[in-house]
C-alpha positions as CSV (number, residue, x, y, z in Angstrom):
1,M,0.0,0.0,0.0
2,L,2.9,2.4,0.8
3,A,4.2,2.0,-2.8
4,A,0.9,3.0,-4.2
5,I,0.8,6.1,-1.9
6,D,4.3,7.0,-3.0
7,C,3.3,6.9,-6.7
8,K,0.3,9.1,-6.1
9,L,2.3,11.5,-4.0
10,S,4.9,11.8,-6.8
11,A,2.2,12.6,-9.3
12,I,0.9,15.3,-7.0
13,I,4.3,16.8,-6.5
14,D,4.9,16.9,-10.3
15,N,1.9,19.3,-10.6
16,F,3.4,22.0,-8.4
17,A,5.8,24.7,-9.0
18,S,8.9,25.3,-6.9
19,K,8.7,26.5,-3.3
20,D,9.4,30.1,-4.3
21,E,6.7,30.0,-7.0
22,A,4.1,28.5,-4.7
23,K,4.8,31.3,-2.2
24,N,4.8,34.2,-4.6
25,V,2.2,33.4,-7.3
26,E,-1.3,34.6,-6.5
27,E,-4.3,32.8,-7.9
28,E,-6.7,34.5,-10.2
29,D,-9.9,35.4,-8.3
30,H,-12.4,32.6,-8.6
31,I,-11.6,31.5,-12.2
32,Q,-13.7,28.6,-13.4
33,P,-11.6,26.7,-16.0
34,T,-13.3,25.4,-19.1
35,L,-14.2,21.7,-19.2
36,L,-10.9,20.9,-21.0
37,S,-8.8,23.4,-19.0
38,V,-7.8,25.7,-21.8
39,L,-5.1,28.3,-21.1
40,H,-4.9,31.9,-22.2
41,P,-2.2,32.4,-24.9
42,Q,-1.2,35.7,-23.2
43,D,-0.7,34.2,-19.8
44,R,0.2,30.5,-19.3
45,N,-0.8,30.7,-15.7
46,R,-4.4,31.8,-16.4
47,Y,-7.2,29.6,-17.6
48,V,-9.9,30.7,-20.0
49,N,-13.0,31.4,-17.8
50,A,-15.8,29.0,-18.5
51,L,-18.4,31.5,-17.3
52,N,-17.0,34.3,-19.5
53,N,-15.7,32.7,-22.7
54,P,-16.1,34.7,-25.9
55,L,-15.8,31.6,-28.1
56,Y,-18.9,30.1,-26.5
57,D,-20.8,33.3,-27.1
58,L,-19.5,33.3,-30.7
59,L,-20.5,29.8,-31.6
60,L,-23.8,30.0,-29.8
61,S,-24.8,33.3,-31.4
62,A,-27.9,33.1,-33.5
63,D,-26.0,35.2,-36.1
64,T,-23.3,32.6,-36.5
65,E,-23.7,30.2,-39.4
66,F,-22.1,26.8,-40.1
67,I,-21.3,24.8,-43.2
68,W,-20.3,21.1,-43.0
69,K,-20.4,17.9,-44.9
70,E,-22.9,15.3,-43.9
71,D,-21.4,11.8,-43.8
72,N,-24.5,9.6,-43.8
73,D,-25.4,7.4,-46.8
74,E,-28.5,9.5,-47.7
75,A,-26.5,12.8,-47.8
76,K,-23.7,11.2,-49.9
77,G,-21.2,13.7,-48.7
78,R,-23.0,16.9,-49.7
79,L,-22.4,20.2,-47.9
80,K,-25.0,21.2,-45.3
81,I,-25.8,24.7,-44.1
82,D,-27.5,24.9,-40.7
83,K,-29.9,27.6,-41.9
84,E,-30.6,29.8,-44.9
85,S,-27.1,31.2,-45.2
86,S,-26.4,34.9,-45.8
87,V,-23.3,34.0,-47.9
88,T,-22.8,31.5,-50.7
89,I,-20.1,28.9,-50.6
90,E,-18.4,30.7,-53.6
91,N,-18.0,33.8,-51.5
92,S,-16.2,32.1,-48.6
93,R,-12.6,33.0,-47.9
94,L,-11.0,29.6,-47.8
95,L,-13.3,26.6,-48.3
96,R,-10.8,24.0,-47.3
97,Q,-13.3,21.2,-46.9
98,D,-11.6,18.0,-45.5
99,D,-8.1,19.5,-46.0
100,V,-7.1,18.6,-42.5
101,T,-7.1,15.3,-40.6
102,L,-7.8,15.3,-36.9
103,K,-6.6,12.3,-35.0
104,V,-7.2,11.2,-31.4
105,D,-4.5,9.1,-29.9
106,R,-6.8,6.7,-28.0
107,A,-9.1,4.0,-29.2
108,F,-11.2,4.6,-26.1
109,I,-11.6,7.6,-23.8
110,S,-11.0,7.1,-20.1
111,F,-11.6,9.6,-17.4
112,D,-8.7,11.3,-15.6
113,E,-6.3,10.1,-18.3
114,P,-4.5,12.3,-20.9
115,L,-5.8,12.6,-24.5
116,I,-4.0,14.1,-27.5
117,V,-5.8,15.6,-30.5
118,S,-3.4,16.2,-33.4
119,W,-3.9,17.8,-36.9
120,H,-2.0,17.4,-40.2
121,A,-2.5,17.9,-43.9
122,K,-4.8,15.1,-45.3
123,N,-2.9,14.9,-48.7
124,K,0.4,13.2,-47.9
125,G,2.1,14.8,-50.9
126,S,1.2,18.3,-49.9
127,E,4.1,20.6,-49.1
128,R,1.9,22.6,-46.7
129,S,2.7,22.2,-43.1
130,S,0.0,21.7,-40.5
131,S,0.8,25.1,-39.1
132,F,0.1,26.6,-42.5
133,I,-3.2,24.9,-43.1
134,T,-4.4,25.8,-39.6
135,Q,-4.7,29.4,-38.5
136,D,-4.7,30.9,-35.0
137,D,-8.4,31.7,-35.1
138,D,-9.5,28.3,-36.4
139,L,-11.5,26.4,-33.7
140,I,-11.4,22.9,-32.4
141,A,-14.7,21.9,-30.8
142,M,-15.5,18.8,-28.8
143,Y,-18.9,17.2,-29.4
144,C,-20.2,14.3,-27.3
145,S,-23.5,12.4,-27.6
146,S,-25.3,9.5,-26.1
147,S,-26.2,7.7,-29.3
148,D,-25.2,7.5,-33.0
149,S,-28.6,8.5,-34.1
150,E,-28.6,12.0,-32.6
151,P,-28.6,14.6,-35.4
152,F,-25.5,16.8,-35.5
153,D,-25.9,20.3,-34.1
154,P,-22.8,22.5,-34.5
155,R,-23.9,24.5,-31.5
156,S,-24.0,21.5,-29.1
157,M,-20.2,21.5,-28.4
158,M,-19.1,20.7,-24.9
159,D,-16.0,22.8,-25.2
160,V,-14.0,24.6,-27.8
161,A,-10.5,26.2,-28.2
162,S,-8.9,28.2,-30.8
163,I,-5.8,26.7,-32.5
164,E,-3.8,29.4,-30.7
165,Q,-5.2,28.4,-27.4
166,A,-4.7,24.7,-28.0
167,R,-1.0,25.3,-29.0
168,Y,-0.3,27.4,-25.9
169,T,-2.1,24.9,-23.6
170,S,0.0,22.0,-25.0
171,N,3.2,23.9,-25.9
172,H,3.2,22.2,-29.3
173,A,2.4,23.5,-32.8
174,N,0.4,20.5,-34.1
175,Y,-1.5,19.0,-31.3
176,W,-3.7,19.7,-28.3
177,R,-2.9,17.7,-25.2
178,I,-5.8,17.4,-22.7
179,S,-3.9,16.5,-19.5
180,S,-6.8,14.8,-17.7
181,F,-10.0,14.0,-19.6
182,P,-13.0,15.0,-17.5
183,A,-16.0,12.9,-16.5
184,V,-18.3,13.2,-19.6
185,R,-21.2,10.9,-19.2
186,E,-22.0,10.2,-22.9
187,Q,-21.4,7.4,-25.3
188,H,-18.7,8.9,-27.5
189,C,-16.9,12.1,-28.3
190,E,-15.5,13.6,-31.5
191,F,-13.4,16.7,-32.4
192,I,-14.2,19.0,-35.3
193,L,-12.0,21.8,-36.8
194,W,-13.8,24.9,-38.0
195,T,-12.4,27.7,-40.0
196,R,-13.9,31.1,-40.3
197,A,-15.1,32.5,-43.6
198,Y,-14.1,36.1,-44.5
199,I,-17.0,38.5,-44.8
200,P,-15.8,42.0,-45.6
201,S,-18.4,43.8,-43.6
202,V,-17.8,41.7,-40.5
203,N,-15.2,42.3,-37.8
204,R,-13.0,39.1,-37.6
205,D,-12.0,39.6,-34.0
206,L,-13.0,36.5,-32.0
207,D,-13.5,38.5,-28.9
208,T,-16.7,39.9,-30.3
209,N,-20.1,38.4,-31.0
210,A,-20.1,39.5,-34.6
211,A,-21.9,37.4,-37.2
212,A,-19.6,34.8,-38.7
213,V,-19.7,31.7,-41.0
214,F,-17.7,28.7,-40.0
215,H,-16.8,25.8,-42.4
216,M,-15.8,22.4,-41.2
217,I,-12.4,21.5,-42.5
218,G,-11.6,18.4,-40.6
219,S,-13.0,16.0,-38.0
220,S,-11.8,13.1,-35.9
221,A,-13.4,9.7,-35.7
222,R,-16.0,9.2,-33.0
223,V,-14.1,7.8,-30.0
224,P,-16.2,5.8,-27.6
225,I,-16.0,6.5,-23.9
226,H,-14.7,3.4,-22.2
227,K,-17.5,1.3,-20.7
228,R,-15.5,1.0,-17.5
229,S,-15.1,4.8,-17.3
230,K,-18.9,5.4,-17.5
231,A,-19.4,3.2,-14.5
232,K,-16.2,4.1,-12.7
233,P,-16.7,5.7,-9.3
234,V,-15.3,9.2,-9.2
235,G,-15.4,12.1,-6.7
236,I,-15.0,9.6,-3.8
237,H,-15.1,11.1,-0.4
238,L,-15.9,10.1,3.2
239,S,-18.1,11.7,5.8
240,L,-19.5,11.0,9.3
241,P,-23.2,10.4,9.7
242,N,-25.2,13.1,11.3
243,T,-25.3,11.9,15.0
244,E,-26.9,15.0,16.5
245,Q,-25.9,14.0,20.0
246,S,-23.2,12.5,22.3
247,L,-23.5,8.7,22.3
248,P,-21.9,7.4,25.5
249,S,-23.2,3.8,25.1
250,S,-22.4,3.1,21.4
251,S,-19.9,0.3,20.9
252,S,-19.4,0.8,17.1
253,S,-19.1,3.6,14.6
254,S,-20.2,4.4,11.1
255,V,-18.9,6.3,8.1
256,N,-20.5,7.4,4.8
257,I,-18.9,6.7,1.4
258,H,-19.9,9.2,-1.3
259,Y,-19.1,8.9,-5.1
260,S,-20.6,9.4,-8.5
261,T,-20.9,7.3,-11.7
262,G,-22.5,7.4,-15.0
263,E,-25.1,4.9,-16.2
264,P,-23.3,1.7,-17.5
265,E,-23.9,0.6,-21.1
266,L,-25.4,-2.6,-20.0
267,V,-29.0,-3.9,-19.9
268,Y,-30.3,-4.0,-16.4
269,E,-33.5,-3.7,-14.4
270,S,-32.0,-2.1,-11.2
271,L,-28.9,-0.3,-10.2
272,T,-27.7,-0.1,-6.6
273,P,-24.6,1.6,-5.2
274,V,-22.5,-0.8,-3.1
275,V,-19.3,-0.7,-1.1
276,W,-17.2,-3.7,-0.3
277,Y,-15.2,-3.3,2.9
278,S,-13.1,-5.4,5.3
279,P,-10.5,-4.8,8.1
280,S,-7.0,-4.4,6.6
281,D,-4.9,-6.2,9.2
282,I,-7.1,-8.9,10.6
283,D,-6.6,-12.4,9.3
284,N,-9.7,-14.1,7.8
285,A,-11.7,-11.0,8.5
286,E,-15.3,-10.8,7.4
287,E,-15.9,-9.2,4.0
288,I,-19.0,-7.1,3.9
289,T,-20.9,-5.5,1.0
290,A,-23.1,-2.6,2.1
291,R,-25.8,-1.1,-0.1
292,G,-26.8,2.6,-0.4
293,V,-29.0,5.1,-2.3
294,S,-28.6,7.3,-5.3
295,T,-29.8,10.7,-6.4
296,T,-28.9,13.3,-9.0
297,Y,-30.1,16.7,-10.1
298,K,-31.1,18.3,-13.4
299,A,-30.6,21.8,-14.8
300,E,-34.2,22.8,-14.1
301,E,-33.7,22.0,-10.3
302,L,-31.1,24.8,-10.0
303,C,-32.7,28.2,-9.4
304,A,-31.0,30.7,-11.7
305,S,-28.5,31.4,-14.5
306,P,-25.8,30.4,-15.3
307,A,-26.3,27.2,-13.2
308,N,-29.6,26.2,-14.8
309,V,-28.5,26.9,-18.4
310,T,-27.7,23.9,-20.6
311,G,-24.6,24.7,-22.6
312,P,-20.8,24.8,-22.5
313,G,-19.3,26.1,-19.3
314,K,-22.6,26.0,-17.4
315,F,-24.7,23.1,-16.3
316,H,-22.8,19.8,-16.5
317,D,-24.5,16.4,-15.9
318,P,-23.4,15.3,-12.4
319,G,-24.2,11.6,-13.2
320,L,-25.6,9.4,-10.4
321,L,-24.7,10.6,-6.9
322,H,-24.4,7.7,-4.5
323,V,-24.0,7.4,-0.7
324,V,-23.4,4.2,1.2
325,T,-23.3,4.1,5.0
326,L,-21.0,1.5,6.6
327,D,-22.3,0.6,10.0
328,G,-20.9,-1.6,12.8
329,L,-17.3,-0.5,12.3
330,M,-14.7,-1.3,15.0
331,G,-13.4,2.0,16.2
332,G,-9.8,2.8,15.3
333,V,-9.4,-0.1,12.9
334,E,-8.2,0.4,9.4
335,Y,-10.5,-0.9,6.7
336,N,-10.0,-1.6,3.0
337,Y,-12.9,-0.6,0.7
338,R,-14.0,-0.4,-2.9
339,P,-17.1,1.4,-4.1
340,G,-19.0,0.2,-7.1
341,L,-22.4,-0.7,-8.6
342,L,-24.6,-3.8,-8.4
343,L,-26.6,-4.4,-11.6
344,V,-29.6,-6.8,-11.6
345,E,-30.6,-8.1,-15.0
346,G,-34.0,-9.5,-16.0
347,N,-33.2,-13.0,-15.0
348,N,-32.1,-11.8,-11.5
349,K,-28.5,-12.3,-12.5
350,E,-26.3,-10.0,-10.5
351,E,-23.2,-8.2,-11.8
352,Y,-20.9,-6.1,-9.7
353,L,-18.8,-3.4,-11.2
354,W,-16.0,-2.4,-8.7
355,L,-13.4,0.4,-8.6
356,D,-10.1,-1.1,-9.7
357,D,-8.2,0.4,-6.8
358,T,-8.6,-0.7,-3.2
359,L,-8.7,2.3,-0.8
360,T,-8.3,2.5,3.0
361,F,-9.7,4.5,5.9
362,T,-9.6,4.3,9.7
363,A,-12.9,3.9,11.4
364,P,-13.9,6.6,13.8
365,P,-13.6,5.7,17.5
366,S,-16.8,4.5,19.2
367,P,-17.6,6.3,22.5
368,S,-17.0,3.0,24.5
369,S,-13.7,2.2,22.8
370,R,-10.2,2.9,24.0
371,E,-9.5,5.0,20.9
372,H,-12.2,7.5,22.1
373,H,-9.8,8.8,24.7
374,E,-6.6,8.8,22.5
375,P,-5.1,12.0,20.9
376,F,-6.1,12.8,17.3
377,Q,-5.8,15.6,14.8
378,F,-8.2,17.3,12.5
379,L,-7.7,19.9,9.8
380,V,-9.9,23.0,9.3
381,Y,-10.1,25.6,6.6
382,G,-12.4,27.4,4.2
383,D,-12.5,29.1,0.8
384,Q,-10.6,26.6,-1.4
385,G,-11.7,26.5,-5.0
386,C,-10.1,24.6,-7.8
387,P,-8.3,25.9,-10.9
388,E,-7.4,22.4,-11.9
389,K,-4.0,20.9,-12.9
390,G,-0.8,22.8,-13.5
391,Y,-1.6,26.0,-11.6
392,T,0.7,27.4,-9.1
393,G,-1.8,29.3,-6.9
394,G,-3.1,28.6,-3.5
395,A,-5.7,25.9,-4.0
396,L,-3.3,23.3,-5.3
397,S,-0.4,24.1,-3.1
398,V,-2.6,23.9,0.0
399,A,-4.1,20.7,-1.2
400,K,-0.6,19.3,-1.8
401,Q,0.4,20.2,1.8
402,I,-2.8,18.7,3.2
403,T,-2.2,15.5,1.3
404,L,1.3,15.2,2.7
405,D,0.0,16.0,6.2
406,V,-2.8,13.4,6.0
407,L,-0.7,10.6,4.4
408,Y,2.4,11.1,6.3
409,R,1.7,13.7,9.0
410,N,4.9,15.5,8.0
411,T,6.3,17.5,5.1
412,I,8.6,16.9,2.2
413,D,12.2,17.8,2.8
414,D,15.1,17.8,0.3
415,D,15.4,14.9,-2.1
416,D,17.6,12.0,-1.2
417,D,20.2,10.4,-3.4
418,Q,17.5,8.4,-5.3
419,G,15.4,11.5,-6.0
420,Q,12.6,10.4,-3.6
421,P,11.2,12.9,-1.1
422,V,12.6,12.4,2.4
423,V,9.9,12.1,5.1
424,T,10.6,14.1,8.2
425,T,8.3,14.7,11.2
426,T,7.8,18.4,11.7
427,A,5.3,18.8,14.5
428,T,6.6,19.2,18.0
429,T,4.8,19.2,21.4
430,T,5.3,22.5,23.2
431,S,3.4,21.8,26.4
432,D,5.3,20.6,29.4
433,N,2.3,18.5,30.3
434,I,2.2,16.5,27.1
435,T,5.0,14.5,25.5
436,A,3.1,12.1,23.3
437,A,4.1,11.6,19.6
438,Q,2.2,13.4,17.0
439,P,-1.2,11.7,16.5
440,E,-2.9,10.8,13.2
441,I,-5.1,13.2,11.3
442,R,-8.5,11.6,11.3
443,L,-10.8,14.1,9.6
444,V,-11.0,17.4,7.7
445,H,-13.5,20.3,8.3
446,H,-14.2,22.6,5.3
447,I,-16.2,25.7,6.4
448,G,-17.8,26.7,3.2
449,D,-16.9,28.1,-0.3
450,L,-15.9,24.7,-1.5
451,S,-15.3,24.4,-5.3
452,Y,-16.3,27.9,-6.4
453,A,-18.2,26.4,-9.3
454,K,-20.6,29.3,-9.4
455,G,-22.8,27.6,-12.0
456,A,-20.0,25.9,-14.0
457,G,-21.1,22.4,-13.0
458,H,-17.9,20.5,-14.1
459,I,-15.9,22.4,-11.5
460,W,-17.4,20.1,-8.8
461,D,-15.7,17.1,-10.5
462,F,-12.5,19.1,-10.8
463,W,-12.4,20.1,-7.1
464,L,-13.3,16.6,-5.8
465,N,-10.6,15.1,-8.1
466,M,-8.0,17.6,-6.7
467,I,-8.7,16.8,-3.0
468,S,-9.3,13.0,-3.6
469,P,-5.9,11.9,-2.2
470,Y,-6.9,12.9,1.3
471,V,-10.8,12.8,1.3
472,T,-10.7,9.1,0.3
473,R,-8.7,8.5,3.5
474,V,-10.4,10.6,6.1
475,P,-13.9,12.1,6.4
476,L,-14.6,15.5,4.9
477,Q,-17.2,17.5,6.9
478,V,-18.4,20.5,5.0
479,G,-20.5,23.6,5.7
480,I,-21.9,25.9,3.1
481,G,-20.8,29.4,2.2
482,N,-22.1,32.2,0.0
483,H,-20.6,30.6,-3.1
484,E,-22.8,27.5,-2.6
485,Y,-26.1,29.2,-1.8
486,D,-26.5,32.9,-2.3
487,T,-28.5,34.3,-5.2
488,I,-30.5,37.5,-5.9
489,Q,-32.7,35.7,-8.4
490,N,-34.6,33.6,-5.9
491,D,-37.0,35.0,-3.3
492,E,-36.6,32.0,-1.1
493,T,-33.0,32.7,-0.2
494,Y,-32.0,34.9,2.7
495,H,-31.7,38.7,2.1
496,P,-31.8,40.7,5.4
497,D,-31.6,44.5,5.1
498,W,-28.1,44.5,6.7
499,G,-26.8,41.8,4.5
500,N,-24.6,41.7,1.4
501,F,-25.9,38.4,0.1
502,G,-25.5,38.6,-3.7
503,N,-25.5,36.2,-6.6
504,D,-22.3,34.4,-5.4
505,S,-23.6,30.8,-6.1
506,G,-24.2,31.5,-9.8
507,G,-27.7,30.2,-9.4
508,E,-26.8,26.9,-7.7
509,C,-28.8,27.8,-4.6
510,G,-27.4,24.9,-2.5
511,V,-28.6,22.1,-4.8
512,P,-25.3,20.6,-5.9
513,V,-23.7,20.7,-2.4
514,S,-26.8,19.2,-0.8
515,K,-26.9,16.4,-3.3
516,R,-23.2,15.7,-3.3
517,F,-22.9,15.8,0.5
518,A,-26.1,14.2,1.6
519,L,-25.8,13.3,5.3
520,P,-27.7,10.3,6.3
521,T,-28.7,10.4,10.0
522,S,-27.2,7.6,12.1
523,N,-29.4,4.7,13.1
524,H,-28.9,5.5,16.8
525,D,-30.1,9.1,16.3
526,V,-33.2,7.9,14.4
527,M,-34.1,5.6,17.3
528,N,-33.6,8.4,19.8
529,T,-35.3,11.3,18.1
530,N,-38.4,12.8,19.9
531,V,-41.3,13.8,17.8
532,G,-41.6,17.5,17.4
533,Q,-38.0,18.4,18.4
534,P,-36.1,20.8,16.1
535,R,-34.2,18.9,13.4
536,S,-31.0,19.5,11.5
537,N,-31.3,20.6,7.8
538,G,-29.0,18.4,5.8
539,V,-25.7,19.9,5.0
540,F,-26.9,23.4,5.9
541,W,-27.0,23.0,9.6
542,Y,-26.1,19.8,11.5
543,A,-23.9,18.3,14.2
544,Y,-21.6,15.4,14.6
545,T,-19.3,13.8,17.1
546,Y,-15.7,12.5,16.8
547,A,-14.0,11.1,19.9
548,S,-14.1,13.9,22.5
549,T,-15.3,16.6,20.2
550,F,-18.8,17.7,19.4
551,T,-19.0,20.0,16.3
552,I,-22.0,22.1,15.3
553,V,-22.1,23.4,11.7
554,L,-24.2,26.5,11.1
555,S,-25.3,28.3,7.9
556,T,-24.7,32.0,7.9
557,E,-26.5,32.1,4.5
558,H,-29.8,31.3,6.3
559,D,-31.8,33.1,8.9
560,I,-30.4,32.5,12.3
561,S,-32.4,35.0,14.3
562,P,-34.1,33.7,17.5
563,S,-37.4,33.0,15.7
564,S,-35.8,31.0,13.0
565,P,-35.7,27.1,12.6
566,Q,-31.9,27.2,12.6
567,Y,-31.7,29.1,15.9
568,R,-34.3,26.8,17.6
569,W,-32.3,23.7,16.5
570,L,-29.1,25.3,17.7
571,S,-30.6,26.2,21.1
572,Y,-32.1,22.7,21.5
573,T,-28.8,21.0,20.5
574,L,-26.7,23.1,22.9
575,S,-29.1,22.5,25.8
576,R,-30.3,18.9,25.3
577,K,-27.9,17.0,23.1
578,I,-24.4,17.3,24.5
579,D,-22.8,15.3,27.3
580,R,-19.7,17.2,28.1
581,S,-18.3,14.2,30.1
582,V,-18.3,12.3,26.7
583,T,-17.5,15.1,24.3
584,P,-15.9,17.9,26.5
585,W,-14.7,19.9,23.4
586,L,-17.5,22.0,21.9
587,I,-16.8,23.5,18.5
588,V,-19.0,25.7,16.3
589,E,-18.3,26.3,12.7
590,M,-19.9,28.9,10.4
591,H,-18.8,30.4,7.1
592,R,-19.1,34.1,7.9
593,P,-17.2,35.1,11.0
594,I,-18.9,37.0,13.8
595,Y,-15.6,38.5,14.9
596,N,-12.8,39.8,12.7
597,A,-10.5,42.7,12.5
598,F,-9.9,43.5,8.8
599,D,-11.0,46.7,7.2
600,M,-14.0,45.5,5.3
601,P,-17.0,47.6,6.4
602,A,-19.8,45.7,4.5
603,E,-18.6,42.4,6.0
604,T,-18.2,43.9,9.4
605,R,-21.9,45.0,9.3
606,V,-22.9,41.4,8.6
607,A,-20.7,40.1,11.3
608,D,-22.1,42.5,13.9
609,N,-25.7,41.5,13.1
610,I,-25.1,37.8,13.2
611,R,-23.1,38.2,16.4
612,T,-26.1,40.0,18.0
613,E,-28.3,37.0,17.2
614,I,-26.2,34.1,18.4
615,E,-23.3,35.3,20.6
616,P,-25.2,35.1,24.0
617,L,-26.3,31.6,23.2
618,L,-22.7,30.4,22.4
619,V,-21.4,32.0,25.6
620,R,-24.2,30.6,27.7
621,H,-23.3,27.1,26.7
622,D,-19.5,27.4,27.0
623,V,-18.5,26.9,23.3
624,D,-14.8,26.4,23.3
625,V,-13.8,27.6,19.8
626,V,-15.5,29.1,16.8
627,F,-14.0,28.5,13.3
628,S,-15.0,30.6,10.2
629,G,-13.9,31.4,6.7
630,H,-15.2,33.9,4.2
631,Y,-12.4,36.5,4.7
632,H,-9.5,35.2,2.6
633,S,-7.0,35.8,5.4
634,Y,-6.1,34.4,8.8
635,F,-7.3,35.9,12.1
636,R,-7.2,34.7,15.7
637,S,-8.8,36.6,18.5
638,C,-7.9,36.9,22.2
639,N,-9.1,34.5,24.8
640,G,-12.6,34.8,26.3
641,L,-13.9,37.4,23.8
642,Y,-17.5,38.4,24.5
643,Q,-19.2,41.7,23.6
644,Q,-15.9,42.8,22.0
645,E,-14.0,42.5,25.3
646,C,-11.2,40.0,26.0
647,D,-11.2,37.7,29.1
648,N,-15.0,38.3,29.3
649,G,-16.3,34.7,29.5
650,G,-16.3,34.0,25.7
651,P,-14.8,31.0,23.8
652,F,-11.0,30.3,23.9
653,S,-10.8,31.9,20.5
654,Y,-12.6,33.0,17.3
655,I,-10.4,31.8,14.3
656,T,-11.0,32.9,10.7
657,I,-9.1,30.6,8.3
658,G,-10.5,31.3,4.7
659,T,-7.0,30.7,3.4
660,A,-7.2,27.3,1.5
661,G,-6.8,28.7,-2.0
662,A,-9.1,31.6,-3.0
663,K,-7.4,34.9,-3.8
664,L,-6.0,36.3,-0.6
665,S,-7.4,39.5,0.9
666,K,-5.0,42.3,1.4
667,A,-7.2,44.4,3.8
668,G,-5.3,45.4,6.9
669,V,-6.4,45.4,10.5
670,S,-9.0,48.1,11.1
671,E,-8.4,50.7,13.7
672,G,-10.3,49.9,16.9
673,Y,-10.0,46.2,16.6
674,E,-6.4,45.8,17.6
675,H,-7.2,45.1,21.2
676,Y,-8.8,41.7,20.5
677,T,-6.5,40.7,17.6
678,K,-3.9,38.2,18.6
679,A,-2.8,37.2,15.1
680,A,-3.7,38.4,11.6
681,M,-2.0,37.6,8.3
682,S,-2.6,37.2,4.5
683,E,-1.1,33.8,3.8
684,F,-2.3,30.5,2.2
685,G,-2.7,27.7,4.7
686,Y,-5.0,25.6,6.9
687,G,-5.6,24.9,10.5
688,R,-4.3,21.8,12.3
689,V,-6.0,21.0,15.6
690,T,-4.6,18.4,18.0
691,V,-7.0,17.1,20.6
692,W,-4.6,15.7,23.1
693,N,-7.1,14.7,25.8
694,H,-10.2,16.0,27.6
695,T,-8.1,18.9,29.0
696,Y,-5.6,20.1,26.3
697,M,-6.2,21.1,22.7
698,E,-3.5,22.7,20.4
699,F,-4.2,24.8,17.3
700,Q,-1.6,25.5,14.5
701,F,-1.9,27.6,11.4
702,V,0.1,25.7,8.8
703,G,1.4,27.5,5.7
704,N,1.3,26.1,2.2
705,V,5.1,26.1,1.8
706,D,6.9,23.3,3.6
707,G,4.2,23.0,6.2
708,E,5.7,25.8,8.2
709,V,3.7,26.6,11.4
710,L,2.9,30.3,11.1
711,D,0.8,30.7,14.3
712,E,0.1,28.4,17.3
713,V,-2.0,28.5,20.5
714,W,-3.0,26.1,23.2
715,F,-6.4,25.7,24.9
716,W,-6.8,24.0,28.2
717,K,-9.7,23.4,30.6
């Protein structure tokens, strides 16, 4: 297993720039790369934005016309115009029909693997080079369909790049290298090369939406998507069931396995998500197959544009979204697992389609087990995003460091003589009372603003792929932020007079996050729920336990005033659900902070109002620490902060850590807030929390370069 980890780690390292580059290169603010991650020719470190791509606008324009050759028997190779054309073929600039051959280097398309599309002159005797017969403003478009019988529509492309963009993306004159083919849940894909006709009265600048006529001058064969890829589990991540309360008598634990697939190209009557699992280090251990449930969402379920628009760079079919709960786990034991699908055919014949790789996780400790009292670590951060492979900004460099931390609990040092990274433990214990070795990282908390898809649906797949090295090993517990939920185009969303709740979700309105992170309630909690008591609300507000911690996740994008359902649930949970002898550490997480010190007046107004609503409740129930994101910077308050005064009976600290990848904020500390500010900086990184026992907890702010600890504080009871 270690060899497999080393291989994956080496692949991750190859995608990153040097230490100095990772430190100094700032990420473009919330860019959503196109489906095929096309780069700007003018800036190799900047992706074309899927939500603002002039080429999409050009090809989708009602004024744009297309001419191509039909290849079916009835058409017999004749040219086809998609509507009554404003120009004749004789007037076209360069009708080079079938002058160019496009070739795909694979017989089958597989997800997450590279693909090369090359072009060359069709006539072998031609003296023209491929670079001569193709021009910078020629376009390569990718078309994918679910059947051979679908009529061709030139506006139905899934992505497109100019020849200039393809060359810059690949650093090659005659091919376009797609470094990792995305999850496209269709039957086959093909690539078509279009050239633009010259019309004297029309501006030829591709950055406009001017009328244009495009001729097809080359096309690839239709390349089928591999059947195994369509059914391959992707976006795999773990989570803890929603337990809602401390469970002192439970002798086992549970974990959820989430993943997505397409629909396999097989005839079947029923499809069920399944996960095979078994303890890793126990001889002759029982092998169990658990069954789960599936869901999905369609464009019409999203509340506004661009998320609910079908077209390139906007809605993207998420496939089937599965969740399987593994119950009865032995706390602290490592398990092997493989997610897959169970297909039942008409004759009741069963066929299992499993993930090729075997993954591992460590089961959460049960309250009655010895592991419940042992030290452990968790990571916490917000505001990550995902600009996909090859980028040197914050999201990937933080994900790299987290992967190293989770897999090895250390950082990479200089290479050894064989060119392999040297593993060195970096964390040290600073308390005189504790001398234990560094414990394992057992889960990750992400406090909202996850993928920054903002309506570009394929970004969810990109983001989950980026973080997969660690979220397939430890549970990922998420909250929602403004970029998952907020919109101004839906009256049902929250818009208080004092708020600045805009259109930050791009019309997603919480649908993708709630479907991808469905949180089944544990069996124990179902059995012990009283009729009429306030309930959690899926991924929006909920609670969970892990060992000696009880964590409450709130939504600052919903009403949390005293008359609201969320406030009533919070009050009930704090007063009725927590046994501090079992879970002495009480943590609250919310995306928007209620304390901060940075000079951002609109955000400060929001913080002040939310603080007025919930701060007395948090203090009354002795919340230990509050984690938030939203501000793309790091902040830590003084101890006991309440009503803006230190040592006044409040939590140990309010910590803002929206530093996992989104463009950093440069706002300085505002005058008048210095007295409760213990630390403030604009650096990429994440929080690492060590729960040593029922008395001591340690917090570290870990930077994205070498895992340097930039700030540290101890809490003790």
